[in-house]
N, C-alpha and C positions, 0 to 999 in steps of 0.2 A: 824438592816437595811442594806438591800443589797446595795453594792457600786460598781459598775464597771464601771472602767474608759473609757474614749472617745478613740478613735482611731484615728491616724494620718492620715493613707489612707488605704483605702478599701471599705469594704460595710457592710451596716446595713440592715439587712431583717426583716422588719416589718409587722405584721399583717399575720404572718404564724398562720395557724390553729393550736389550742391547741394539743400538742402531736404528732405534724409533724416535728419538729426539727431535731430528730435522724434521720429519713428517708432522710431528705434533707442534712443532714451532711454526710451520707454515699453515697447518690447518686450522690453528688457535689465532692465526692472523696476527702472530707476535713479531713477524717481520715487517708488518707494517706499523707497529706501536713505537713510541718512544721510551718505554720502560726497559729498566735496567735487568737484563737477562744474562744468567750463567748456566751454559749447558755442559754437564760432565758426561762424557761419553766411555763406555767400558769399564766402569769403575768394578773394583771387586766386589762380590756379593756373596756371602756365604748360602744364602737363600736361593740366588738365581745362578750363581757362578759369575755372570757380568750383567751389569743393568746400567740405564742412563739416569741421569738426576737432572732436573730442569728448576732452577729457581728464578723467579719472577717478582721483582720489587714493583707492585702496583697496588691500586686502590683494592678494597674488597668488592666483588663481583664482577671484575674485569676481565675474568676467564670463563668461558663458556663450558661449564663442568658437562653439559649435556655432549657437546662433541669429543670432550674428552673420554666420557663414558662410551660413547660408541667406538671410539679408537681402541681402548683398552679399559675395561670396567675393573680389571684388577691393579690398577695404578693406585698408589697411597698419596691422597693429596693432604698436605699439611698446611693449614690455615695459619699465617704468622700474624700476630699483632703485639705490638711493643715488645719487639724482639724476640718473641716466646712463642712456641708452638700453643695457639688457643683452642684449636680443635683439629681432629681429622675427619676429613669429609669422606664417606664410602660411597663410592661411584657403583652406578647401574646402568644396564643398556637403557637409552632414553626411549619413551614411546614414541615420541616423534622428532626427527631432526629436519633441519632447514639449511639448505644450501652447502651440504657437505658432500652428498651423493648426487651425481648427474643422471637423469633419466637417459636410458638408451634406446628408447621406443622413438623411432623417427616421427611417428605419427601423434606422438603426446604435445598436448598444448604447450609444455614447456619449451619445446624444441622451436615451435612458432612465436610463441611470445617471450621475447627476450627479457623483459623486465620481471616475470613472473618467478616467483620463489621456487626452488626445487625441495619439495616437500615429501618426505618418505615416512611412512608410519610402520613400527613394529608389529608384524602379524604373527610372528612365531617366535617367540623368546628363545626355545632350545635350540632351534636351528639356526637362530639369529638371521632372521628373514624379515626385510624390509620392503614395503610396497610402495610404489609411487601413489600419492595421493589423488592424482588426477586420471592415471589410465590403468592403475593396478599393476603395472609392470614390476616383476618381482626381482629383487637385489639379495642375493646371499652374502652376507658380511663376510664369510670365510672363504670367498672365492679370491 
């Protein structure tokens, strides 16, 4: 039997699509942190069939929920304080994301200026379309 203890303060990311936890781990830059992290992959779920769960012991605000909302706004975010779920955070597609998508336009200023942030703005929420803030290059999230 698998036993993973609870956390005192941090986040439990539940209802992660099976197989997506490692992508989230890297995109949130958790691999660069010294937080205690537990990743449970392919857990049985009556709602989803199989799901991943990520537990992160960290200070409040340490996880960029906009990046998480961009990856999958259906993930359940449980905020843990003093060993209990203090609140659940509902994710949404962020209006703007920074340094998550890389512009593919070779003429974009971000291709030339190495230190410039890659900023994309949500232009069509229904189709999940983001555009580069600098050159208007279109990026479909579902691609």
